[in-house]
C-alpha positions as CSV (number, residue, x, y, z in Angstrom):
1,X,71.0,101.9,71.2
2,X,69.5,99.4,73.3
3,X,71.0,95.8,73.6
4,X,69.1,93.1,75.5
5,X,71.2,90.7,77.1
6,X,69.2,87.6,76.3
7,X,69.8,88.5,72.5
8,X,73.6,88.6,72.8
9,X,75.9,85.7,72.6
10,X,78.3,85.4,75.6
11,X,81.1,86.8,73.4
12,X,79.1,90.0,72.4
13,X,78.1,90.2,76.1
14,X,81.7,90.2,77.3
15,X,82.6,92.3,74.4
16,X,80.1,95.3,75.6
17,X,81.0,94.8,79.2
18,X,84.6,94.8,78.8
19,X,84.7,97.8,76.3
20,X,82.2,99.9,78.3
21,X,83.3,99.3,82.1
22,X,86.8,100.9,81.7
23,X,89.6,101.4,82.9
24,X,89.6,98.7,85.3
25,X,92.2,97.8,87.6
26,X,94.4,94.6,87.2
27,X,94.9,91.8,89.8
28,X,97.8,90.0,89.2
29,X,97.0,87.1,91.6
30,X,99.5,84.8,93.1
31,X,98.5,81.6,94.7
32,X,100.0,78.1,95.3
33,X,98.3,74.6,95.1
34,X,97.8,72.2,98.0
35,X,101.0,70.7,97.2
36,X,103.0,74.1,96.9
37,X,103.1,74.6,93.0
38,X,103.1,78.4,92.5
39,X,100.8,80.1,90.2
40,X,100.1,83.7,89.1
41,X,97.7,84.8,86.5
42,X,96.1,88.5,85.8
43,X,92.4,89.5,86.3
44,X,90.7,92.6,85.1
45,X,87.4,91.7,86.8
46,X,88.5,93.1,90.0
47,X,87.9,96.0,92.7
48,X,87.7,97.1,96.2
49,X,84.2,96.7,97.5
50,X,84.4,97.3,101.2
51,X,87.1,98.9,103.8
52,X,85.6,97.6,107.2
53,X,87.1,94.9,106.9
54,X,89.1,96.0,103.7
55,X,87.7,93.6,101.1
56,X,88.6,92.8,97.2
57,X,86.6,91.2,94.8
58,X,87.6,88.8,91.7
59,X,85.8,87.6,88.9
60,X,87.1,84.3,87.8
61,X,86.3,82.4,84.8
62,X,86.0,78.8,84.3
63,X,86.9,76.6,81.4
64,X,84.1,75.9,78.9
65,X,83.6,72.3,80.5
66,X,82.9,73.8,84.0
67,X,86.4,73.2,85.6
68,X,87.9,75.6,87.5
69,X,91.0,77.2,86.3
70,X,94.0,77.2,88.7
71,X,93.7,80.3,90.4
72,X,90.1,79.5,91.5
73,X,91.1,75.9,92.4
74,X,94.0,77.1,94.7
75,X,91.9,79.8,96.2
76,X,89.0,77.2,97.1
77,X,91.5,74.7,98.4
78,X,94.0,76.7,100.3
79,X,91.8,79.8,101.3
80,X,94.5,82.3,100.7
81,X,95.9,84.3,97.6
82,X,97.9,87.7,96.9
83,X,96.6,90.6,94.8
84,X,99.7,92.1,93.0
85,X,99.0,95.5,91.6
86,X,100.3,96.3,88.3
87,X,102.2,99.2,87.0
88,X,103.7,99.7,83.4
89,X,107.2,98.0,84.1
90,X,105.5,95.1,85.2
91,X,103.1,94.9,82.4
92,X,104.8,92.8,80.1
93,X,105.4,90.0,82.4
94,X,102.0,90.1,83.5
95,X,100.6,89.7,79.8
96,X,102.7,86.9,79.6
97,X,101.5,85.2,82.6
98,X,98.2,85.2,80.9
99,X,99.2,82.4,78.7
100,X,97.1,79.2,79.6
101,X,100.0,77.1,80.9
102,X,99.3,73.9,82.1
103,X,99.1,73.4,86.1
104,X,102.5,71.8,86.5
105,X,104.2,75.2,85.1
106,X,105.3,77.5,87.7
107,X,104.5,81.1,86.1
108,X,106.8,82.7,88.4
109,X,109.8,80.6,86.8
110,X,108.3,80.8,83.3
111,X,108.1,84.5,82.9
112,X,110.8,85.6,85.2
113,X,109.0,86.7,88.5
114,X,110.5,86.6,92.0
115,X,108.7,85.3,94.6
116,X,108.2,87.8,97.6
117,X,107.5,86.3,101.1
118,X,104.3,87.2,102.6
119,X,103.8,87.9,106.1
120,X,100.2,86.5,107.1
121,X,99.3,84.3,104.1
122,X,101.1,81.2,102.8
123,X,101.3,82.1,99.0
124,X,104.2,84.6,98.0
125,X,103.5,87.8,96.5
126,X,105.4,89.1,93.4
127,X,108.5,91.3,94.1
128,X,108.1,93.3,91.3
129,X,104.8,94.6,91.9
130,X,104.7,97.9,93.8
131,X,101.7,96.9,96.0
132,X,100.9,93.8,97.2
133,X,97.6,92.7,99.0
134,X,97.4,89.6,101.0
135,X,94.1,88.1,101.2
136,X,92.2,85.5,102.8
137,X,89.2,84.1,101.2
138,X,85.7,85.1,102.7
139,X,83.2,84.0,100.2
140,X,83.1,82.2,97.0
141,X,79.7,83.2,94.8
142,X,79.1,81.1,91.7
143,X,77.6,83.5,88.8
144,X,75.9,81.6,86.1
145,X,77.7,78.4,84.7
146,X,81.1,80.0,83.9
147,X,82.0,82.4,86.7
148,X,82.9,82.9,90.2
149,X,83.3,85.7,92.4
150,X,85.7,85.5,95.0
151,X,85.6,88.1,98.0
152,X,88.8,88.2,99.8
153,X,89.7,90.2,102.9
154,X,92.9,92.0,102.9
155,X,95.1,91.0,105.9
156,X,98.3,92.9,104.9
157,X,99.2,95.8,102.6
158,X,102.7,95.9,101.2
159,X,103.5,99.2,99.6
160,X,106.8,100.2,97.8
161,X,108.5,102.9,100.0
162,X,108.6,105.6,97.5
163,X,104.8,105.3,97.1
164,X,103.3,106.4,100.5
165,X,103.9,108.6,103.6
166,X,104.2,105.9,106.3
167,X,102.7,108.7,108.8
168,X,100.0,110.0,107.3
169,X,99.1,106.9,104.7
170,X,99.1,109.6,101.6
171,X,99.9,107.8,98.5
172,X,102.0,109.8,96.1
173,X,101.6,110.6,92.6
174,X,104.4,108.2,91.9
175,X,101.8,105.4,92.1
176,X,100.7,104.9,88.4
177,X,98.9,101.7,87.9
178,X,97.5,100.7,84.4
179,X,94.5,100.0,83.9
180,X,92.7,97.3,81.4
181,X,90.5,98.5,78.4
182,X,89.4,96.0,76.1
183,X,91.4,93.7,73.8
184,X,95.1,94.0,74.0
185,X,94.6,97.8,75.1
186,X,95.7,99.1,78.3
187,X,95.9,102.9,80.0
188,X,98.2,105.0,81.8
189,X,97.2,107.0,85.0
190,X,99.0,110.0,83.8
191,X,96.0,112.8,83.4
192,X,94.5,113.3,86.8
193,X,92.2,116.0,87.8
194,X,90.7,117.1,91.3
195,X,86.9,117.3,92.0
196,X,86.3,117.9,95.6
197,X,83.1,116.4,97.1
198,X,80.4,118.8,97.9
199,X,78.9,118.7,101.3
200,X,75.0,119.0,101.9
201,X,75.4,122.4,104.0
202,X,77.7,124.1,101.2
203,X,75.2,123.0,98.7
204,X,72.0,124.2,100.4
205,X,73.8,127.6,101.0
206,X,74.7,127.8,97.2
207,X,71.3,127.2,96.3
208,X,70.0,129.9,98.5
209,X,72.2,132.6,97.0
């Protein structure tokens, strides 16, 4: 079947994109406003997009009237944010933080999260998160009338001790983030398989035998 985007409503385009491009990692983003009010909210339009320097991208939605939501507004005004990655023990509080609380509500206090001091940016991370990426905004790109893409340079990685070999930087299989599917559905990372990349010379040699 072929669906022309021009023939789809915004809701149907979202349904197709969100249902087909899965699983997606979850960025549980913590920020603070210009006057210091803490905020955290989850986003699944998120991924790593470069490593020299390390860069992540967030897709942020605006309100229907074009106003920015708290996370986007805070990033625009302060230039800093923390991407907290989500495992299953953090999932319930992440889901609660997705409630559209008004700007004067501190989601940390509202849903029972612990601020963790950052080392290179001002906003705190979430202490319960097994991985925290401290980020500095490098670009804001307006996409259509309802979305902004934020590119953030990762200036510090915080990884729970049991998840990584500090010398080799090998991440262990104990790192089990959850992934976003569609609607209220999520996935677990509990069924891995290996598929080594094939070198060009190996491919040529195999083709000649």
